[in-house]
N, C-alpha and C positions, 0 to 999 in steps of 0.2 A: 269639549268633545275630543280634541287632539290630545290633551293630557290624559284622558281616559284610555285612548288607544295606546299611547306610549306605555302607560302603566300595565295594561293587559299584556302587551308584547313582552315586557320585562318579566312578568310572572310565567311566561311560557318556559322559563328555565326549569320550572317544576315539571312541566310536560316532558322536556328533554330528558331529565333525570329518570322519570318513570319509564319512558320509552327504552332507555338503555337497560334498566332493570328487567324489563319485559323480555329482552333478548336472552336472558339467562334461563327462561322457562321453556321447557320442551313443548308444552301445549301450544305456546304461541308460534313456534316454528311450524306446527301443524296448520295453524291458521294461515300462515304465509304460503305454504307449498301444497296443501292438500285441498281437494275439492270439497270435502265434507269432514265433519268431526263426529266421533262417536258420542253417545249420550253423556258419558262421564266428562269428556273434554268440553262439551257444550256447557254443562253445569259450571264447570270450573271457569270457563271464559265469561259466562254471564256474571258470576260473582265478582270476578276480577275487574271487569270493565264497569260493572255497577259501582263497585267501590271506587274505581278511578273517577267515575262521574261525580261521586260524593266529594272526592278531593277537589275536583274542578269547581264545585259549588263553594266549598270553604275557602278556596284560594281567590275567590272573587271579592268584589267590594260592594257593600250595601249602599244604596242610594235613596235619599229621602226626597220625595216629590213635594214635600212641604217647604223645606228650606234650600232644596237643590244642592245638597252637600253629600260628598262621598265619605264613607267610613272605610278605612284601609282593609278591614277584615269583616267577613259576613258571619253573623251569629243569629240569635233570635231576632226577628224583625217586628217592627211596629206596623200598624195597619197602613201607613202611608209609605212603607219602604219596599224596595225590590233589590235584586242582586244583579250586578254586571259580572258575569262569570264565564268559565270555559268548560262547563259541564257537558256541552254538546260534543266536544272532541272525543272523549272516551266512547260515547254512544255511537258516533259516526264510524270510528275505527272498528268497533265491535260488529256493527251491521255490515260494513263493507267487506270485512274479512271472514266473519262467521255466518252471515246470512240473516234472514228475518228473525229466526228464533233467538239467536244471540243478541241481535240488535234490540229487539223488543224487550227481552229479559233484562238487559243492562239498563235500557231506558226506564223500565218499570221500577227497578231498584232505585236508580238515581232520582226518578220523578217522585216516588213516594217520600223519599228523604227530603226533597225540596218542598213538598207539600207540608211536611211537619214543621218546617221553619217559619211558616206563616207569611204575612205580608199580603198586600192586595193582589199580587200576581201568583200566589201559591198554586191555585188550581190550574191556571193557564200554563205556568212553567212546568208543572208536573205532567200535564197532558202533552205539552210540546216535547218533553223528553221521550215519551213513548212514540210520538209521531216521527221524531228524528231517527229512531231505530228502524221504523218502517221504511223511511226514505233511503237510509243507508243500505238496508237489505236489498232494495231495488237495484242498487248499483254494484252488488256483489258480482265479481267476474270469476267464473270457474275455469275458463280456458286460458285467460291471460291475467298476469299479475296486475294488481291495482297500481295505477301510476299516480304521480304527485299532483298532476293537474286535476284528475278526477277527485282526489282527496280534498283539494282546495275548494272545488266547486260544490261537492256534497256538503262540506262543512259550512260553506257560506249559505247554501240553499236551506239547510236545516235551521240555521240561525234566523234566516229571513222568515221562514214559516213560523218560528217561535214568536217573532215580532208581530206577525199577523194574528196569531192566536191570542196574544196579549191584548191587541186592539179589539178583538171580537168578544173576549170573555171577561177580561179584567174590569172591575168596577171600582170607583167611578171612571167613566170613559176619559174625562179630562186628564186625570192622573196617568192613565195608561198612555194617552197621546203624548203627554209631556215626557214620560219615561222613554218611549220609543224614539222620540225626536232627539233625545240626548245620548242614549246608549246604543241605539239601533245600528248605525253605520260602524262605530268602533267594534262592536261585538261581532258583526258579520265579517268584517275584515280579519279581526284577531282570531276568531274561531276557524275561519277558512284557512288562514295561514298556519294556525296551530295544528290542524288536522294534517296538512301537507308536511309540516316539520316533524310531527310525531312519526309519520310513515317513513320519511327520509332517514331519520336516525336509525330506525329499526332495520331498514333495508341496507343501509351502509355498513352497519355492524355485522349483520348476517353475511353480506356480500364479501366483506374482508375475511371473515372466517372461512367462507367457502373458497376464496381465492388462495388463502394460505394452505388449506387442505388439498386443493388441486395441485399447487406447486410441490407440496411434499409427496403427493402420489406420483407426480411426473418425475420427480427426482428419484424416488424409490424404484420406479420402473426402469429409469435410465441406468441406475446402479445395477439392478438385476441383470439387465441386458449385457452390461460390460463385464460383470464378475462371473457370469455363468460359464464362459469359456475356460476360465482359470480353475474353477472348482469342479469341473467335470471328472477330474482324476483324483479328487480328494484334496486335502489340505496338507501342504508341505511348505518349506521355506520359500520356494520360488512362487508358488501360487499365493501364499500369504502376503508376500511383498507386493505382488501385483495388485491384489485386492486392497491392501492398505493404501497404496498410491492412488487408486481410484477413489476410495472413501475420503482420503485427505483432500483431494481436489474438489470433490462434489460437496462435502459437508463443510469444508473450510474451517477445520479446527486447528489447534496448535500442533497436535500430533495424533496419529492413529497407530495402534499396535494390535497384533493378534498373538495369542499364546496357545500352546497346548496345555496339557496338565502339569508339565514340568518346566518348560523353558519358553523364552520369547522366540517366536518364529519370525516375526518381522516388526520393525518400528520405523515409521516414516514421519518426519517432522522435527520439531524442537527436541533437544535433549537426546539426540541419537548418538551422542558421544559416550553416554553411559547406559542408555537403554538399547542394548545391542542384541541382534539376533543370535541365537544359540546360547545366550547367557541364561542362567537360572532365573525363575520368577523372583522378583525382588521385594514385593510388598505383601503384607499379610492380608490386606483387603482383597487382593486378587485371589489368594488361596481361599478366602471365605466365600467368594463368588463360585469358585470351582466346587466347593463343598455344598453350598446351599442351592446353587442353580438359579439364583435370583439376581436381578439387576440392582446395582447399588450406585449411589452418587457419593463420591469421595471429595473432601475438601483438603486444604493444606494441612490440617491437623491429622487427618486419617490416612492420607496417602503414605506418609513415612518413607519417602525416597531416601536412599542412603547418601545421596549427594545433597549437601546443604544448599548449594547454589542452583539447584534444579529449577528451571523457569516454569515448570508445570505445576500450577497451584490447585487444580481441580480435575476430576475425571469422572466419566460415566463408564462403568464396567458392566458389560452384559455377557451372559453365558452363551456359549455355542454348544448346541446339543445334537446328539445323534441317537435316535431311538430313546428319547427321554433321559439319556445319560449325558452329563456335562463333560465334553471332551476338550474344552478350551474356553478362552474368553476373547471378547472384542472390546477394545479399550479406546475411548475418545478422550483426549486430553485438552484441557483449557487452561488459560492463564489464571483465571479466578472463577469462583463459584457463581458470580453474577452472570456469567455468559451462559450458564446452564438454565435455560427456560423450560417450561412444560412442553413446548413444541419440540425442543431439542431432545428431551427425554423420550417423547413419543416416537420421534423419528429413529432414534437409536434402538429403541425396543423393537420397532418394526424391522430395522435392518438386521438385528440379531436373529429374529425369527426367519427372515428371508434367507440369510446365509446358512442357517441351520437346515432349512428345507432344501437348499441347494446341495448341501453336503449329504443329506439323506438320499436325494435323487442320484448323486454321484455314486454313493454306496450301492444303491439298488441297481444302477446301470453296470457297475463293476461285477456284482453278483450275477447279473444276467449274462454278461459276456463270458464269465467263467463257466456258467452252466451251458452256454451255447457251444463253447469250445469243447467241453466235456462230452456233449451230445454228439458233436461232429466226430470226435475220436471214437466214440462208441459205435456210431454208424459205419465208420470206415472199418472197424475191427470185425463187424458182422460179415463183411463181404469176403474177407480172406478165406475163412473155413468153407464158405459156400462154394467157392471155385475149387478149393483143394479137394473136396469130396468128389466133385465131378471128374477132375483130372485123375485121381487115384482109380476111379472106376475104369477109365480108359486104359490106364497102364495095366491094371489087373487083367483086362480082357486081352492084352497083347503079350503078356508074359508067356503064355503057352504057345501062341501061334507065331510070334515074331520077337524073340528075346532081344535081338539087336536093336530093333526099333524101340522096344520098351526101355532099354538102357539109354538110348538117345533121348527119349521123352523124359526120363528121370533127370538127365542133365539139363534139359530145357526147363523142366519144372523147378529144379534147384535155382536156376538163373531167374526164373519168373518170381519165385517166392522171395528171393533176395530183394528184388525190386519192389515186391509187394510190401515187405516189412519196412523198407525204407520209406515207402509212400505213407504208411500209417503214422510215421513220426513227423510228417510235414502237414502244415495246414493248407498249403497250396503247392501246385506243381505246374509245369508247362504242358501245353498241348503236344509238344514234341515228345516229351517223356511219356505222356499218356498213349500217344500213337505207337511208340516203341513197345510199351507194355502190351497193347492190343495185338501187335504183330507177334510177340512172343506167345501170347495166348493162342492165336490162330495157328501158329506152327504146331501146337499140340493138338488142336481140334481138327486140323486137316487130316490127321491120322484116322479119325473116325469117318471121314467123308472122302475116302480115297477116290480120286478122279471124279468126284461128284460136286465138290465145293469149289467155287471160283470167287475170289475176293478181288475187288477193284477199288482203286483209291482215286479221289479227286481232291488233291491237297494244295492249298494256297500256302506257299512257303512263308509268306508274310504273317500268317496267322499262328505259326508254331510257337512263338514266344508268349502267346496269350496265357495268362494264369487261370487255372481252374482247380477245383478240389481234387485231390488224388482219388484214383479208382472211380472215376466218373464214366469214362468211355467204355472201359472193358466190360462192366456189367450189362451195358446196353447191347454190345456185340454178343456177349454170352447169351443174353435172352433171345436174340435173333437165331442163334444156333440151336439153342435148347428147345425153343417153342415154335420158331418160325419155320425152319427147314428140316426139323427133326424127322418127319415122316415122309420126306421126299426121296425118291429113288435116284433121281438124276437132275442135272441142270440146277443145282443149288447155287444161288447167287447172293452175295452180300456186297453192298456198295457203301463205302465210307467216304463222306464228303466233309471237308473243312474249308469254309470260304470266309474271307474277311471283308466286311463292308465298311462304310464310312463311319458308322457309330457302334457297330457290334460285329461279333464273329458268330457265324451260324455253323453248328456241328450237326450232322445227320447220319443216321445208319438206316439203310434201306435193304430189306430182304424181299425175295419173291416167294415167300412161304405161304402158309395156309391162311394167314390173315386172322381177323377177329371181328366180332360184331360191336355195335356202338355201346352196348351195355358194358362189355368188358373194357372197352376203351375208357369209359367214364370212371371205371374203378382203378385202373392201373396208374400207379404213381401217387395216387391220393389216399390209398388205404391198403392194408394187408388183407389179401383175399383168402377165404377158406375154400380151397379147391383141390381136387385130386391131382391136377396137373402142375400145380405150383401155387405159391402164396403171394407172389408179386413183391416179395420183400426187397429184391435187388433194385427194381425200378422205384419202389417207394423210398428207399434209402438215398438213391441218386437224386431223386426229385427233392427230397427233404434238404439235402446238403446244398443243392443249387439255389433253392429259394432262401435258405438261411444266409448264404453268402452274397447273393446278388439281387434278391427280391423276387416277387412273383413273376416279373417279366421274364425270368430265366427258367421258369418251370418247364417240365417236359411237355412236348406236343406230340401226340400220337395220331397218325393218319393211317387208316387201315380199312379194308373190306374183306369179307370172307372170300378166300380163293384168289385174292389179288395182292397178297403180300402186306408188309407193314413198314411204315417209315416213322422212326422215332428221332426227334430233333430237339435241340435247345439252343437258346441264344445267350451269348455272354456279352453284356454291355461293355463298351470301351471304358477302360479305367480313366478317371479324371487325373490330369497331370497337375 
């Protein structure tokens, strides 16, 4: 009995080999990780495990109840012979992982085959194979992965049931009893252990692959996080050197280099004495990658470095692309081609795509910034003629009735326009300059409201250095004059407030004019209005520039009621130091 157990355990090496082969099949991974298989996968699993059960039968040893001798291999059996085998293992694994259908299907195939071999246990063993599939299917776990202890128990139980079926069905009973007494315990132990071993091998191989994949994913994400800051402004010698240093540390290769289409931008690691930045591309294989846009693996024979003593014997060269055009290469150097595994190639291919995507993001961000700056300049340019036309109308009305004042206003206008033109060439100005601009504007507008307009100021001197877009405050004040107090005969008031808080600066313009309803408030600053009294383009432009520079929190806030005046304010967040 003990010798039989040892022999059966030795033959479990066949099981281990098959288990490892199984890990190469995609359908088997579905058995491990999915609750159910589709019909095609089920058929494939049934055939595979049924075939595995047949192998378990042939790898067993025939036993003669007549002379109590074992034959090392099972073939056609005499009427007094049976087989000590590991057929149950494949059926148990099929049922536990695939459920009743797969377990019964595999048991049916393996059982029918066993029946054709003959022997006095043919019917009993064939039936037991099907029952083993039913038992294993009962232990299928959909929410939790099958563990090794369960696999051992199910394998042992299935084999125990087979021994019972042999005692019940096999004839003559005396031979069946003799057979079970000799092979029963060794087969129960061996097949229980074999089921657990089969599952352990599969799980360990799959687990190692998943662990490797997780480590590569973690490394890729870490590299992405570190390199993004350097590639935001595109690729140049400085950013390429920083990225190469990160890749050299993370991937641990002999050297890392980045090139553009003509020269080496950076080289970190071995052979940096002759692989130098700003030097022309030295190898033909790099030029081939630039031309083809495909990753290549170069060995000592294909690198063709001009230095005979170069310690770099192999390389993986991957393209860097921008909008599907190859703009450079990413090169990982190794001492020999043996160091370049499939995992390394997959990692480098992924890094190539990652850096290419980051370069595309940087290019898109650069284009957005240019468009943003162009739009800001266009919005600023729209304001200057808007004010000019209003001022010229005032001067025109004064030429006949007060030429001296008209001349004074022209001088003021000239000064104002000079400031206005200077402002449109700047992206930002200070509140102090904006306030001076507003005062110049009001000196012109006061002519229209002789002894009717009173302007008051509440200015926090500490807020005057705060930066804002040029021509932001003046259009708000102009809007108050043009629309707020235009129809008032006396006591026209405009109050300008600039107050600095702990985290922001609040700017407000308050008039005591005619005010407006909520519908108009909801439109102003957010869209251009089709109206006989004005289009709202001034406030729209101001609001657009504020939000483009500081975000939605800086957008215009309008508080007004009909007949109670209007307050227009905005908040400038404190700049981070």
